[in-house]
N, CA, C and O atoms as a Maestro MAE file, in Angstrom:
{
 s_m_m2io_version
 :::
 2.0.0
}

f_m_ct {
 s_m_title
 :::
 protein
 m_atom[352] {
  # First column is atom index #
  i_m_mmod_type
  r_m_x_coord
  r_m_y_coord
  r_m_z_coord
  i_m_residue_number
  s_m_chain_name
  s_m_pdb_residue_name
  s_m_pdb_atom_name
  i_m_atomic_number
  :::
  1 25 42.167 10.533 -0.850 1 A "MET " " N  " 7
  2 3 42.823 9.794 0.190 1 A "MET " " CA " 6
  3 2 42.165 10.138 1.530 1 A "MET " " C  " 6
  4 15 42.075 11.308 1.902 1 A "MET " " O  " 8
  5 25 41.713 9.119 2.243 2 A "ASP " " N  " 7
  6 3 41.100 9.321 3.547 2 A "ASP " " CA " 6
  7 2 42.155 9.552 4.619 2 A "ASP " " C  " 6
  8 15 43.199 8.900 4.633 2 A "ASP " " O  " 8
  9 25 41.876 10.457 5.486 3 A "ARG " " N  " 7
  10 3 42.743 10.739 6.628 3 A "ARG " " CA " 6
  11 2 41.905 10.641 7.895 3 A "ARG " " C  " 6
  12 15 40.724 10.988 7.900 3 A "ARG " " O  " 8
  13 25 42.524 10.170 8.957 4 A "LYS " " N  " 7
  14 3 41.809 10.089 10.226 4 A "LYS " " CA " 6
  15 2 41.582 11.487 10.759 4 A "LYS " " C  " 6
  16 15 42.502 12.304 10.801 4 A "LYS " " O  " 8
  17 25 40.356 11.757 11.164 5 A "LEU " " N  " 7
  18 3 40.004 13.020 11.786 5 A "LEU " " CA " 6
  19 2 39.574 12.756 13.219 5 A "LEU " " C  " 6
  20 15 38.951 11.735 13.513 5 A "LEU " " O  " 8
  21 25 39.907 13.673 14.097 6 A "TYR " " N  " 7
  22 3 39.611 13.526 15.519 6 A "TYR " " CA " 6
  23 2 38.549 14.548 15.917 6 A "TYR " " C  " 6
  24 15 38.760 15.755 15.801 6 A "TYR " " O  " 8
  25 25 37.412 14.054 16.384 7 A "HIS " " N  " 7
  26 3 36.345 14.940 16.829 7 A "HIS " " CA " 6
  27 2 36.798 15.635 18.118 7 A "HIS " " C  " 6
  28 15 37.216 14.981 19.074 7 A "HIS " " O  " 8
  29 25 36.709 16.942 18.126 8 A "ILE " " N  " 7
  30 3 37.242 17.738 19.233 8 A "ILE " " CA " 6
  31 2 36.603 17.357 20.570 8 A "ILE " " C  " 6
  32 15 37.295 17.257 21.584 8 A "ILE " " O  " 8
  33 25 35.301 17.146 20.572 9 A "ILE " " N  " 7
  34 3 34.605 16.820 21.823 9 A "ILE " " CA " 6
  35 2 34.870 15.367 22.217 9 A "ILE " " C  " 6
  36 15 35.195 15.087 23.371 9 A "ILE " " O  " 8
  37 25 34.734 14.449 21.269 10 A "ASP " " N  " 7
  38 3 34.895 13.025 21.568 10 A "ASP " " CA " 6
  39 2 36.282 12.696 22.106 10 A "ASP " " C  " 6
  40 15 36.426 11.832 22.972 10 A "ASP " " O  " 8
  41 25 37.297 13.376 21.600 11 A "TYR " " N  " 7
  42 3 38.677 13.117 22.033 11 A "TYR " " CA " 6
  43 2 39.150 14.085 23.117 11 A "TYR " " C  " 6
  44 15 40.341 14.170 23.416 11 A "TYR " " O  " 8
  45 25 38.194 14.813 23.698 12 A "LYS " " N  " 7
  46 3 38.494 15.744 24.795 12 A "LYS " " CA " 6
  47 2 39.587 16.754 24.424 12 A "LYS " " C  " 6
  48 15 40.495 17.026 25.209 12 A "LYS " " O  " 8
  49 25 39.477 17.293 23.225 13 A "LEU " " N  " 7
  50 3 40.439 18.291 22.748 13 A "LEU " " CA " 6
  51 2 39.891 19.710 22.881 13 A "LEU " " C  " 6
  52 15 40.579 20.678 22.556 13 A "LEU " " O  " 8
  53 25 38.654 19.831 23.359 14 A "ASP " " N  " 7
  54 3 38.020 21.141 23.418 14 A "ASP " " CA " 6
  55 2 38.717 22.088 24.402 14 A "ASP " " C  " 6
  56 15 38.943 23.253 24.075 14 A "ASP " " O  " 8
  57 25 39.057 21.606 25.598 15 A "LEU " " N  " 7
  58 3 39.734 22.468 26.569 15 A "LEU " " CA " 6
  59 2 41.128 22.874 26.080 15 A "LEU " " C  " 6
  60 15 41.450 24.062 26.101 15 A "LEU " " O  " 8
  61 25 41.970 21.919 25.636 16 A "PRO " " N  " 7
  62 3 43.266 22.351 25.097 16 A "PRO " " CA " 6
  63 2 43.106 23.334 23.923 16 A "PRO " " C  " 6
  64 15 43.858 24.303 23.815 16 A "PRO " " O  " 8
  65 25 42.139 23.082 23.060 17 A "TYR " " N  " 7
  66 3 41.901 23.968 21.920 17 A "TYR " " CA " 6
  67 2 41.565 25.380 22.400 17 A "TYR " " C  " 6
  68 15 42.090 26.363 21.877 17 A "TYR " " O  " 8
  69 25 40.696 25.470 23.390 18 A "GLN " " N  " 7
  70 3 40.306 26.783 23.921 18 A "GLN " " CA " 6
  71 2 41.476 27.454 24.623 18 A "GLN " " C  " 6
  72 15 41.679 28.659 24.472 18 A "GLN " " O  " 8
  73 25 42.255 26.685 25.395 19 A "GLN " " N  " 7
  74 3 43.389 27.268 26.116 19 A "GLN " " CA " 6
  75 2 44.466 27.779 25.171 19 A "GLN " " C  " 6
  76 15 45.055 28.832 25.412 19 A "GLN " " O  " 8
  77 25 44.726 27.048 24.108 20 A "ILE " " N  " 7
  78 3 45.807 27.423 23.185 20 A "ILE " " CA " 6
  79 2 45.364 28.511 22.215 20 A "ILE " " C  " 6
  80 15 46.121 29.448 21.960 20 A "ILE " " O  " 8
  81 25 44.154 28.407 21.669 21 A "THR " " N  " 7
  82 3 43.723 29.355 20.649 21 A "THR " " CA " 6
  83 2 42.916 30.529 21.189 21 A "THR " " C  " 6
  84 15 42.851 31.585 20.561 21 A "THR " " O  " 8
  85 25 42.300 30.342 22.356 22 A "GLY " " N  " 7
  86 3 41.414 31.382 22.875 22 A "GLY " " CA " 6
  87 2 40.044 31.349 22.216 22 A "GLY " " C  " 6
  88 15 39.221 32.233 22.456 22 A "GLY " " O  " 8
  89 25 39.792 30.345 21.391 23 A "LEU " " N  " 7
  90 3 38.514 30.223 20.693 23 A "LEU " " CA " 6
  91 2 37.623 29.207 21.394 23 A "LEU " " C  " 6
  92 15 38.095 28.170 21.861 23 A "LEU " " O  " 8
  93 25 36.354 29.508 21.462 24 A "MET " " N  " 7
  94 3 35.395 28.609 22.097 24 A "MET " " CA " 6
  95 2 34.873 27.600 21.066 24 A "MET " " C  " 6
  96 15 34.700 27.922 19.891 24 A "MET " " O  " 8
  97 25 34.632 26.391 21.533 25 A "ILE " " N  " 7
  98 3 34.063 25.340 20.696 25 A "ILE " " CA " 6
  99 2 32.569 25.276 20.976 25 A "ILE " " C  " 6
  100 15 32.142 25.229 22.130 25 A "ILE " " O  " 8
  101 25 31.792 25.276 19.919 26 A "SER " " N  " 7
  102 3 30.347 25.158 20.071 26 A "SER " " CA " 6
  103 2 29.823 24.215 18.998 26 A "SER " " C  " 6
  104 15 30.101 24.393 17.812 26 A "SER " " O  " 8
  105 25 29.073 23.227 19.416 27 A "GLU " " N  " 7
  106 3 28.505 22.283 18.445 27 A "GLU " " CA " 6
  107 2 27.365 22.920 17.667 27 A "GLU " " C  " 6
  108 15 26.936 22.371 16.651 27 A "GLU " " O  " 8
  109 25 26.866 24.059 18.117 28 A "GLU " " N  " 7
  110 3 25.746 24.713 17.441 28 A "GLU " " CA " 6
  111 2 26.170 25.725 16.380 28 A "GLU " " C  " 6
  112 15 25.305 26.300 15.719 28 A "GLU " " O  " 8
  113 25 27.465 25.964 16.194 29 A "ASP " " N  " 7
  114 3 27.887 26.995 15.238 29 A "ASP " " CA " 6
  115 2 28.042 26.476 13.813 29 A "ASP " " C  " 6
  116 15 28.402 27.236 12.914 29 A "ASP " " O  " 8
  117 25 27.778 25.208 13.601 30 A "ASP " " N  " 7
  118 3 27.856 24.573 12.275 30 A "ASP " " CA " 6
  119 2 29.256 24.576 11.668 30 A "ASP " " C  " 6
  120 15 29.412 24.309 10.477 30 A "ASP " " O  " 8
  121 25 30.260 24.871 12.462 31 A "LEU " " N  " 7
  122 3 31.639 24.786 11.983 31 A "LEU " " CA " 6
  123 2 32.135 23.355 12.167 31 A "LEU " " C  " 6
  124 15 31.620 22.632 13.020 31 A "LEU " " O  " 8
  125 25 33.118 22.939 11.389 32 A "PRO " " N  " 7
  126 3 33.666 21.587 11.566 32 A "PRO " " CA " 6
  127 2 34.167 21.390 12.997 32 A "PRO " " C  " 6
  128 15 34.750 22.297 13.590 32 A "PRO " " O  " 8
  129 25 33.937 20.218 13.533 33 A "GLN " " N  " 7
  130 3 34.307 19.902 14.911 33 A "GLN " " CA " 6
  131 2 35.413 18.854 14.948 33 A "GLN " " C  " 6
  132 15 35.562 18.144 15.943 33 A "GLN " " O  " 8
  133 25 36.183 18.753 13.878 34 A "LYS " " N  " 7
  134 3 37.219 17.728 13.789 34 A "LYS " " CA " 6
  135 2 38.560 18.349 13.442 34 A "LYS " " C  " 6
  136 15 38.644 19.391 12.793 34 A "LYS " " O  " 8
  137 25 39.611 17.666 13.902 35 A "LEU " " N  " 7
  138 3 40.975 18.079 13.587 35 A "LEU " " CA " 6
  139 2 41.681 16.929 12.882 35 A "LEU " " C  " 6
  140 15 41.430 15.761 13.179 35 A "LEU " " O  " 8
  141 25 42.556 17.262 11.956 36 A "CYS " " N  " 7
  142 3 43.365 16.233 11.302 36 A "CYS " " CA " 6
  143 2 44.429 15.734 12.277 36 A "CYS " " C  " 6
  144 15 44.610 16.304 13.353 36 A "CYS " " O  " 8
  145 25 45.127 14.671 11.896 37 A "TRP " " N  " 7
  146 3 46.148 14.089 12.759 37 A "TRP " " CA " 6
  147 2 47.228 15.108 13.100 37 A "TRP " " C  " 6
  148 15 47.629 15.224 14.258 37 A "TRP " " O  " 8
  149 25 47.699 15.845 12.097 38 A "GLU " " N  " 7
  150 3 48.787 16.795 12.330 38 A "GLU " " CA " 6
  151 2 48.372 17.901 13.298 38 A "GLU " " C  " 6
  152 15 49.130 18.246 14.205 38 A "GLU " " O  " 8
  153 25 47.190 18.451 13.114 39 A "CYS " " N  " 7
  154 3 46.717 19.513 14.009 39 A "CYS " " CA " 6
  155 2 46.470 18.980 15.416 39 A "CYS " " C  " 6
  156 15 46.731 19.675 16.398 39 A "CYS " " O  " 8
  157 25 45.973 17.761 15.519 40 A "THR " " N  " 7
  158 3 45.764 17.148 16.831 40 A "THR " " CA " 6
  159 2 47.104 16.985 17.542 40 A "THR " " C  " 6
  160 15 47.228 17.305 18.724 40 A "THR " " O  " 8
  161 25 48.094 16.492 16.825 41 A "HIS " " N  " 7
  162 3 49.433 16.313 17.393 41 A "HIS " " CA " 6
  163 2 50.020 17.654 17.844 41 A "HIS " " C  " 6
  164 15 50.583 17.755 18.933 41 A "HIS " " O  " 8
  165 25 49.885 18.673 17.007 42 A "ARG " " N  " 7
  166 3 50.420 19.997 17.355 42 A "ARG " " CA " 6
  167 2 49.697 20.591 18.559 42 A "ARG " " C  " 6
  168 15 50.316 21.224 19.414 42 A "ARG " " O  " 8
  169 25 48.385 20.383 18.621 43 A "LEU " " N  " 7
  170 3 47.608 20.892 19.747 43 A "LEU " " CA " 6
  171 2 48.062 20.243 21.050 43 A "LEU " " C  " 6
  172 15 48.260 20.930 22.052 43 A "LEU " " O  " 8
  173 25 48.225 18.935 21.039 44 A "ILE " " N  " 7
  174 3 48.660 18.218 22.237 44 A "ILE " " CA " 6
  175 2 50.070 18.653 22.632 44 A "ILE " " C  " 6
  176 15 50.364 18.810 23.817 44 A "ILE " " O  " 8
  177 25 50.935 18.845 21.650 45 A "SER " " N  " 7
  178 3 52.297 19.311 21.925 45 A "SER " " CA " 6
  179 2 52.277 20.706 22.552 45 A "SER " " C  " 6
  180 15 53.011 20.965 23.506 45 A "SER " " O  " 8
  181 25 51.462 21.584 22.036 46 A "CYS " " N  " 7
  182 3 51.348 22.940 22.590 46 A "CYS " " CA " 6
  183 2 50.778 22.899 24.001 46 A "CYS " " C  " 6
  184 15 51.205 23.662 24.868 46 A "CYS " " O  " 8
  185 25 49.815 22.012 24.234 47 A "GLN " " N  " 7
  186 3 49.241 21.879 25.564 47 A "GLN " " CA " 6
  187 2 50.299 21.408 26.562 47 A "GLN " " C  " 6
  188 15 50.364 21.917 27.681 47 A "GLN " " O  " 8
  189 25 51.118 20.450 26.170 48 A "ARG " " N  " 7
  190 3 52.188 19.979 27.048 48 A "ARG " " CA " 6
  191 2 53.176 21.093 27.362 48 A "ARG " " C  " 6
  192 15 53.590 21.259 28.509 48 A "ARG " " O  " 8
  193 25 53.553 21.857 26.336 49 A "PHE " " N  " 7
  194 3 54.465 22.981 26.552 49 A "PHE " " CA " 6
  195 2 53.847 23.997 27.503 49 A "PHE " " C  " 6
  196 15 54.518 24.485 28.413 49 A "PHE " " O  " 8
  197 25 52.573 24.320 27.298 50 A "ARG " " N  " 7
  198 3 51.873 25.272 28.158 50 A "ARG " " CA " 6
  199 2 51.886 24.783 29.605 50 A "ARG " " C  " 6
  200 15 52.189 25.546 30.523 50 A "ARG " " O  " 8
  201 25 51.556 23.518 29.800 51 A "ASN " " N  " 7
  202 3 51.530 22.955 31.157 51 A "ASN " " CA " 6
  203 2 52.911 22.980 31.799 51 A "ASN " " C  " 6
  204 15 53.038 23.304 32.980 51 A "ASN " " O  " 8
  205 25 53.954 22.639 31.029 52 A "LYS " " N  " 7
  206 3 55.322 22.676 31.559 52 A "LYS " " CA " 6
  207 2 55.723 24.104 31.917 52 A "LYS " " C  " 6
  208 15 56.378 24.326 32.935 52 A "LYS " " O  " 8
  209 25 55.336 25.069 31.093 53 A "ALA " " N  " 7
  210 3 55.677 26.468 31.370 53 A "ALA " " CA " 6
  211 2 55.008 26.942 32.654 53 A "ALA " " C  " 6
  212 15 55.627 27.632 33.463 53 A "ALA " " O  " 8
  213 25 53.743 26.573 32.839 54 A "ILE " " N  " 7
  214 3 53.017 26.963 34.053 54 A "ILE " " CA " 6
  215 2 53.657 26.327 35.281 54 A "ILE " " C  " 6
  216 15 53.855 26.994 36.297 54 A "ILE " " O  " 8
  217 25 53.982 25.039 35.190 55 A "MET " " N  " 7
  218 3 54.599 24.352 36.326 55 A "MET " " CA " 6
  219 2 56.014 24.876 36.590 55 A "MET " " C  " 6
  220 15 56.419 25.012 37.745 55 A "MET " " O  " 8
  221 25 56.756 25.167 35.535 56 A "SER " " N  " 7
  222 3 58.117 25.708 35.708 56 A "SER " " CA " 6
  223 2 58.080 27.072 36.373 56 A "SER " " C  " 6
  224 15 58.911 27.376 37.228 56 A "SER " " O  " 8
  225 25 57.122 27.887 35.981 57 A "GLN " " N  " 7
  226 3 57.002 29.203 36.607 57 A "GLN " " CA " 6
  227 2 56.717 29.050 38.105 57 A "GLN " " C  " 6
  228 15 57.273 29.780 38.926 57 A "GLN " " O  " 8
  229 25 55.851 28.102 38.452 58 A "GLY " " N  " 7
  230 3 55.572 27.851 39.859 58 A "GLY " " CA " 6
  231 2 56.812 27.396 40.608 58 A "GLY " " C  " 6
  232 15 57.073 27.844 41.724 58 A "GLY " " O  " 8
  233 25 57.573 26.508 39.990 59 A "LEU " " N  " 7
  234 3 58.808 26.013 40.617 59 A "LEU " " CA " 6
  235 2 59.799 27.148 40.812 59 A "LEU " " C  " 6
  236 15 60.386 27.284 41.886 59 A "LEU " " O  " 8
  237 25 59.987 27.958 39.789 60 A "MET " " N  " 7
  238 3 60.941 29.064 39.901 60 A "MET " " CA " 6
  239 2 60.479 30.094 40.921 60 A "MET " " C  " 6
  240 15 61.305 30.683 41.618 60 A "MET " " O  " 8
  241 25 59.183 30.319 41.019 61 A "THR " " N  " 7
  242 3 58.651 31.230 42.027 61 A "THR " " CA " 6
  243 2 58.950 30.703 43.423 61 A "THR " " C  " 6
  244 15 59.321 31.465 44.315 61 A "THR " " O  " 8
  245 25 58.787 29.388 43.608 62 A "ASP " " N  " 7
  246 3 59.117 28.766 44.896 62 A "ASP " " CA " 6
  247 2 60.600 28.923 45.226 62 A "ASP " " C  " 6
  248 15 60.956 29.209 46.369 62 A "ASP " " O  " 8
  249 25 61.463 28.736 44.227 63 A "VAL " " N  " 7
  250 3 62.904 28.873 44.444 63 A "VAL " " CA " 6
  251 2 63.240 30.310 44.841 63 A "VAL " " C  " 6
  252 15 64.083 30.532 45.709 63 A "VAL " " O  " 8
  253 25 62.591 31.279 44.215 64 A "LEU " " N  " 7
  254 3 62.875 32.679 44.525 64 A "LEU " " CA " 6
  255 2 62.436 33.080 45.932 64 A "LEU " " C  " 6
  256 15 62.854 34.121 46.439 64 A "LEU " " O  " 8
  257 25 61.600 32.264 46.561 65 A "GLU " " N  " 7
  258 3 61.222 32.562 47.942 65 A "GLU " " CA " 6
  259 2 62.378 32.309 48.904 65 A "GLU " " C  " 6
  260 15 62.435 32.906 49.979 65 A "GLU " " O  " 8
  261 25 63.307 31.418 48.517 66 A "THR " " N  " 7
  262 3 64.438 31.109 49.391 66 A "THR " " CA " 6
  263 2 65.781 31.525 48.805 66 A "THR " " C  " 6
  264 15 66.768 31.614 49.536 66 A "THR " " O  " 8
  265 25 65.837 31.775 47.523 67 A "GLU " " N  " 7
  266 3 67.082 32.155 46.845 67 A "GLU " " CA " 6
  267 2 66.918 33.555 46.258 67 A "GLU " " C  " 6
  268 15 65.811 33.973 45.919 67 A "GLU " " O  " 8
  269 25 68.043 34.278 46.143 68 A "LYS " " N  " 7
  270 3 68.000 35.605 45.530 68 A "LYS " " CA " 6
  271 2 67.896 35.532 44.016 68 A "LYS " " C  " 6
  272 15 67.217 36.348 43.392 68 A "LYS " " O  " 8
  273 25 68.569 34.554 43.430 69 A "HIS " " N  " 7
  274 3 68.607 34.407 41.981 69 A "HIS " " CA " 6
  275 2 68.345 32.954 41.627 69 A "HIS " " C  " 6
  276 15 68.561 32.047 42.431 69 A "HIS " " O  " 8
  277 25 67.883 32.761 40.429 70 A "ILE " " N  " 7
  278 3 67.660 31.399 39.948 70 A "ILE " " CA " 6
  279 2 68.882 30.967 39.151 70 A "ILE " " C  " 6
  280 15 69.343 31.673 38.255 70 A "ILE " " O  " 8
  281 25 69.395 29.790 39.497 71 A "SER " " N  " 7
  282 3 70.462 29.177 38.715 71 A "SER " " CA " 6
  283 2 70.165 27.688 38.653 71 A "SER " " C  " 6
  284 15 69.260 27.203 39.333 71 A "SER " " O  " 8
  285 25 70.912 26.970 37.850 72 A "VAL " " N  " 7
  286 3 70.675 25.538 37.693 72 A "VAL " " CA " 6
  287 2 70.880 24.808 39.012 72 A "VAL " " C  " 6
  288 15 70.130 23.884 39.326 72 A "VAL " " O  " 8
  289 25 71.864 25.200 39.775 73 A "ARG " " N  " 7
  290 3 72.186 24.495 41.024 73 A "ARG " " CA " 6
  291 2 70.992 24.458 42.001 73 A "ARG " " C  " 6
  292 15 70.653 23.372 42.471 73 A "ARG " " O  " 8
  293 25 70.342 25.586 42.328 74 A "PRO " " N  " 7
  294 3 69.208 25.492 43.253 74 A "PRO " " CA " 6
  295 2 68.056 24.666 42.685 74 A "PRO " " C  " 6
  296 15 67.360 23.975 43.429 74 A "PRO " " O  " 8
  297 25 67.854 24.735 41.383 75 A "LEU " " N  " 7
  298 3 66.781 23.952 40.791 75 A "LEU " " CA " 6
  299 2 67.055 22.464 40.935 75 A "LEU " " C  " 6
  300 15 66.141 21.692 41.222 75 A "LEU " " O  " 8
  301 25 68.302 22.053 40.739 76 A "LEU " " N  " 7
  302 3 68.644 20.645 40.898 76 A "LEU " " CA " 6
  303 2 68.487 20.213 42.354 76 A "LEU " " C  " 6
  304 15 68.059 19.091 42.626 76 A "LEU " " O  " 8
  305 25 68.828 21.089 43.280 77 A "ARG " " N  " 7
  306 3 68.654 20.754 44.697 77 A "ARG " " CA " 6
  307 2 67.187 20.582 45.050 77 A "ARG " " C  " 6
  308 15 66.864 19.882 46.010 77 A "ARG " " O  " 8
  309 25 66.302 21.197 44.302 78 A "ASN " " N  " 7
  310 3 64.869 21.099 44.568 78 A "ASN " " CA " 6
  311 2 64.198 20.027 43.709 78 A "ASN " " C  " 6
  312 15 63.017 20.124 43.377 78 A "ASN " " O  " 8
  313 25 64.979 19.004 43.358 79 A "ASP " " N  " 7
  314 3 64.446 17.871 42.588 79 A "ASP " " CA " 6
  315 2 63.812 18.296 41.273 79 A "ASP " " C  " 6
  316 15 62.726 17.840 40.914 79 A "ASP " " O  " 8
  317 25 64.510 19.182 40.557 80 A "PHE " " N  " 7
  318 3 64.010 19.651 39.280 80 A "PHE " " CA " 6
  319 2 63.850 18.507 38.284 80 A "PHE " " C  " 6
  320 15 62.903 18.497 37.497 80 A "PHE " " O  " 8
  321 25 64.770 17.541 38.313 81 A "SER " " N  " 7
  322 3 64.663 16.421 37.375 81 A "SER " " CA " 6
  323 2 63.434 15.580 37.680 81 A "SER " " C  " 6
  324 15 62.768 15.111 36.756 81 A "SER " " O  " 8
  325 25 63.122 15.380 38.942 82 A "LEU " " N  " 7
  326 3 61.910 14.651 39.322 82 A "LEU " " CA " 6
  327 2 60.680 15.428 38.845 82 A "LEU " " C  " 6
  328 15 59.712 14.838 38.366 82 A "LEU " " O  " 8
  329 25 60.727 16.738 38.978 83 A "PHE " " N  " 7
  330 3 59.653 17.597 38.524 83 A "PHE " " CA " 6
  331 2 59.435 17.448 37.021 83 A "PHE " " C  " 6
  332 15 58.298 17.311 36.567 83 A "PHE " " O  " 8
  333 25 60.520 17.473 36.248 84 A "LEU " " N  " 7
  334 3 60.396 17.348 34.793 84 A "LEU " " CA " 6
  335 2 59.808 16.009 34.395 84 A "LEU " " C  " 6
  336 15 58.985 15.945 33.483 84 A "LEU " " O  " 8
  337 25 60.209 14.948 35.054 85 A "ASN " " N  " 7
  338 3 59.687 13.620 34.736 85 A "ASN " " CA " 6
  339 2 58.209 13.493 35.078 85 A "ASN " " C  " 6
  340 15 57.503 12.711 34.443 85 A "ASN " " O  " 8
  341 25 57.735 14.222 36.039 86 A "SER " " N  " 7
  342 3 56.333 14.110 36.457 86 A "SER " " CA " 6
  343 2 55.380 14.810 35.514 86 A "SER " " C  " 6
  344 15 54.172 14.588 35.599 86 A "SER " " O  " 8
  345 25 55.884 15.658 34.604 87 A "ILE " " N  " 7
  346 3 54.978 16.418 33.736 87 A "ILE " " CA " 6
  347 2 55.045 15.992 32.279 87 A "ILE " " C  " 6
  348 15 54.540 16.707 31.413 87 A "ILE " " O  " 8
  349 25 55.643 14.869 31.987 88 A "LYS " " N  " 7
  350 3 55.725 14.397 30.595 88 A "LYS " " CA " 6
  351 2 54.382 13.963 30.100 88 A "LYS " " C  " 6
  352 15 54.256 13.536 28.952 88 A "LYS " " O  " 8
  :::
 }
 m_bond[351] {
  # First column is bond index #
  i_m_from
  i_m_to
  i_m_order
  :::
  1 1 2 1
  2 2 3 1
  3 3 4 2
  4 3 5 1
  5 5 6 1
  6 6 7 1
  7 7 8 2
  8 7 9 1
  9 9 10 1
  10 10 11 1
  11 11 12 2
  12 11 13 1
  13 13 14 1
  14 14 15 1
  15 15 16 2
  16 15 17 1
  17 17 18 1
  18 18 19 1
  19 19 20 2
  20 19 21 1
  21 21 22 1
  22 22 23 1
  23 23 24 2
  24 23 25 1
  25 25 26 1
  26 26 27 1
  27 27 28 2
  28 27 29 1
  29 29 30 1
  30 30 31 1
  31 31 32 2
  32 31 33 1
  33 33 34 1
  34 34 35 1
  35 35 36 2
  36 35 37 1
  37 37 38 1
  38 38 39 1
  39 39 40 2
  40 39 41 1
  41 41 42 1
  42 42 43 1
  43 43 44 2
  44 43 45 1
  45 45 46 1
  46 46 47 1
  47 47 48 2
  48 47 49 1
  49 49 50 1
  50 50 51 1
  51 51 52 2
  52 51 53 1
  53 53 54 1
  54 54 55 1
  55 55 56 2
  56 55 57 1
  57 57 58 1
  58 58 59 1
  59 59 60 2
  60 59 61 1
  61 61 62 1
  62 62 63 1
  63 63 64 2
  64 63 65 1
  65 65 66 1
  66 66 67 1
  67 67 68 2
  68 67 69 1
  69 69 70 1
  70 70 71 1
  71 71 72 2
  72 71 73 1
  73 73 74 1
  74 74 75 1
  75 75 76 2
  76 75 77 1
  77 77 78 1
  78 78 79 1
  79 79 80 2
  80 79 81 1
  81 81 82 1
  82 82 83 1
  83 83 84 2
  84 83 85 1
  85 85 86 1
  86 86 87 1
  87 87 88 2
  88 87 89 1
  89 89 90 1
  90 90 91 1
  91 91 92 2
  92 91 93 1
  93 93 94 1
  94 94 95 1
  95 95 96 2
  96 95 97 1
  97 97 98 1
  98 98 99 1
  99 99 100 2
  100 99 101 1
  101 101 102 1
  102 102 103 1
  103 103 104 2
  104 103 105 1
  105 105 106 1
  106 106 107 1
  107 107 108 2
  108 107 109 1
  109 109 110 1
  110 110 111 1
  111 111 112 2
  112 111 113 1
  113 113 114 1
  114 114 115 1
  115 115 116 2
  116 115 117 1
  117 117 118 1
  118 118 119 1
  119 119 120 2
  120 119 121 1
  121 121 122 1
  122 122 123 1
  123 123 124 2
  124 123 125 1
  125 125 126 1
  126 126 127 1
  127 127 128 2
  128 127 129 1
  129 129 130 1
  130 130 131 1
  131 131 132 2
  132 131 133 1
  133 133 134 1
  134 134 135 1
  135 135 136 2
  136 135 137 1
  137 137 138 1
  138 138 139 1
  139 139 140 2
  140 139 141 1
  141 141 142 1
  142 142 143 1
  143 143 144 2
  144 143 145 1
  145 145 146 1
  146 146 147 1
  147 147 148 2
  148 147 149 1
  149 149 150 1
  150 150 151 1
  151 151 152 2
  152 151 153 1
  153 153 154 1
  154 154 155 1
  155 155 156 2
  156 155 157 1
  157 157 158 1
  158 158 159 1
  159 159 160 2
  160 159 161 1
  161 161 162 1
  162 162 163 1
  163 163 164 2
  164 163 165 1
  165 165 166 1
  166 166 167 1
  167 167 168 2
  168 167 169 1
  169 169 170 1
  170 170 171 1
  171 171 172 2
  172 171 173 1
  173 173 174 1
  174 174 175 1
  175 175 176 2
  176 175 177 1
  177 177 178 1
  178 178 179 1
  179 179 180 2
  180 179 181 1
  181 181 182 1
  182 182 183 1
  183 183 184 2
  184 183 185 1
  185 185 186 1
  186 186 187 1
  187 187 188 2
  188 187 189 1
  189 189 190 1
  190 190 191 1
  191 191 192 2
  192 191 193 1
  193 193 194 1
  194 194 195 1
  195 195 196 2
  196 195 197 1
  197 197 198 1
  198 198 199 1
  199 199 200 2
  200 199 201 1
  201 201 202 1
  202 202 203 1
  203 203 204 2
  204 203 205 1
  205 205 206 1
  206 206 207 1
  207 207 208 2
  208 207 209 1
  209 209 210 1
  210 210 211 1
  211 211 212 2
  212 211 213 1
  213 213 214 1
  214 214 215 1
  215 215 216 2
  216 215 217 1
  217 217 218 1
  218 218 219 1
  219 219 220 2
  220 219 221 1
  221 221 222 1
  222 222 223 1
  223 223 224 2
  224 223 225 1
  225 225 226 1
  226 226 227 1
  227 227 228 2
  228 227 229 1
  229 229 230 1
  230 230 231 1
  231 231 232 2
  232 231 233 1
  233 233 234 1
  234 234 235 1
  235 235 236 2
  236 235 237 1
  237 237 238 1
  238 238 239 1
  239 239 240 2
  240 239 241 1
  241 241 242 1
  242 242 243 1
  243 243 244 2
  244 243 245 1
  245 245 246 1
  246 246 247 1
  247 247 248 2
  248 247 249 1
  249 249 250 1
  250 250 251 1
  251 251 252 2
  252 251 253 1
  253 253 254 1
  254 254 255 1
  255 255 256 2
  256 255 257 1
  257 257 258 1
  258 258 259 1
  259 259 260 2
  260 259 261 1
  261 261 262 1
  262 262 263 1
  263 263 264 2
  264 263 265 1
  265 265 266 1
  266 266 267 1
  267 267 268 2
  268 267 269 1
  269 269 270 1
  270 270 271 1
  271 271 272 2
  272 271 273 1
  273 273 274 1
  274 274 275 1
  275 275 276 2
  276 275 277 1
  277 277 278 1
  278 278 279 1
  279 279 280 2
  280 279 281 1
  281 281 282 1
  282 282 283 1
  283 283 284 2
  284 283 285 1
  285 285 286 1
  286 286 287 1
  287 287 288 2
  288 287 289 1
  289 289 290 1
  290 290 291 1
  291 291 292 2
  292 291 293 1
  293 293 294 1
  294 294 295 1
  295 295 296 2
  296 295 297 1
  297 297 298 1
  298 298 299 1
  299 299 300 2
  300 299 301 1
  301 301 302 1
  302 302 303 1
  303 303 304 2
  304 303 305 1
  305 305 306 1
  306 306 307 1
  307 307 308 2
  308 307 309 1
  309 309 310 1
  310 310 311 1
  311 311 312 2
  312 311 313 1
  313 313 314 1
  314 314 315 1
  315 315 316 2
  316 315 317 1
  317 317 318 1
  318 318 319 1
  319 319 320 2
  320 319 321 1
  321 321 322 1
  322 322 323 1
  323 323 324 2
  324 323 325 1
  325 325 326 1
  326 326 327 1
  327 327 328 2
  328 327 329 1
  329 329 330 1
  330 330 331 1
  331 331 332 2
  332 331 333 1
  333 333 334 1
  334 334 335 1
  335 335 336 2
  336 335 337 1
  337 337 338 1
  338 338 339 1
  339 339 340 2
  340 339 341 1
  341 341 342 1
  342 342 343 1
  343 343 344 2
  344 343 345 1
  345 345 346 1
  346 346 347 1
  347 347 348 2
  348 347 349 1
  349 349 350 1
  350 350 351 1
  351 351 352 2
  :::
 }
}
């Protein structure tokens, strides 16, 4: 049964792959350069989570500059919902 494979370089998956796994992609290492649909989907999902975590940390750091503690209320006052929608 044939399955669609996604070439890591052609589909620009090399940077997310390196960021998530810590492994470098090299076309000269003779290793397969393709991912199956499921692995591609999981990689993209992990990349989105990573990006949201980085942005959330920045937002919470900003809140802590003016607030003593982080709670839902200050985050909502700082347009947290707008922030979440911008990173989907």
